[in-house]
N, C-alpha and C positions, 0 to 999 in steps of 0.2 A: 504494500500500500504506500502511496506517495504521501508524505507529510508536507513537503514543500514543493509545489508545482513549479514555482519560479526557478528554483535551483535543481530540480530533479532529485531531491533528497527523499529516500525511501525510509520507512520505519526502521529497517535494519541499520541504515547509516546513522540515524539519530541515536538508536540504542547503543551502537558501537561507540559513538562519541561520549555518551553518558557513562558507559562502562570504562572508558579511558580516562574519566575524571571530569568531564564537563558538568558544570552545575548551574549554568545559565544558558538561555538560548544563544546569546552572543558567543559563548564558548563553543556551542555546538556548531554554529556557522563557521567559526574559525577552524575547528577540527575537520570540517568537511570542505575546506578551501572555498567557501562561498560567503555571501553576505545577504542580510535581510533586504528584501525588495518591497513586496506589498505587506509583509508581516502578518498575513492571515494565519500562518503556521505557528506563530509564537505561542498562541494559546494551547495548541496541541503539544508543542514541545514542553511547555510548563506542566501540562498534565502528565506527560511521560516522565518528567523529572520528579514530580510528586509521587507517582507510582513507584519509581525506583527507590526513593527515600523511604516510602512506606514499607516496601519489601525488605529493605535493609534493617529497618526498625524491628520488624517481626523476626527477622533472622537473628538479631542480637538478643532476643529474649529467650 
């Protein structure tokens, strides 16, 4: 599934950037050698970041 149509970023690209340590949408764009254009994807990226944080929180318990 595409998360960012402007840059052609797929969900797996965004998740890989998050796994590599990105903690903000700007860091995800940088990790994917791209830049925010229309920014419609930023909400989806934030949701994915929140899901990752939540998963780590439960794993730590």
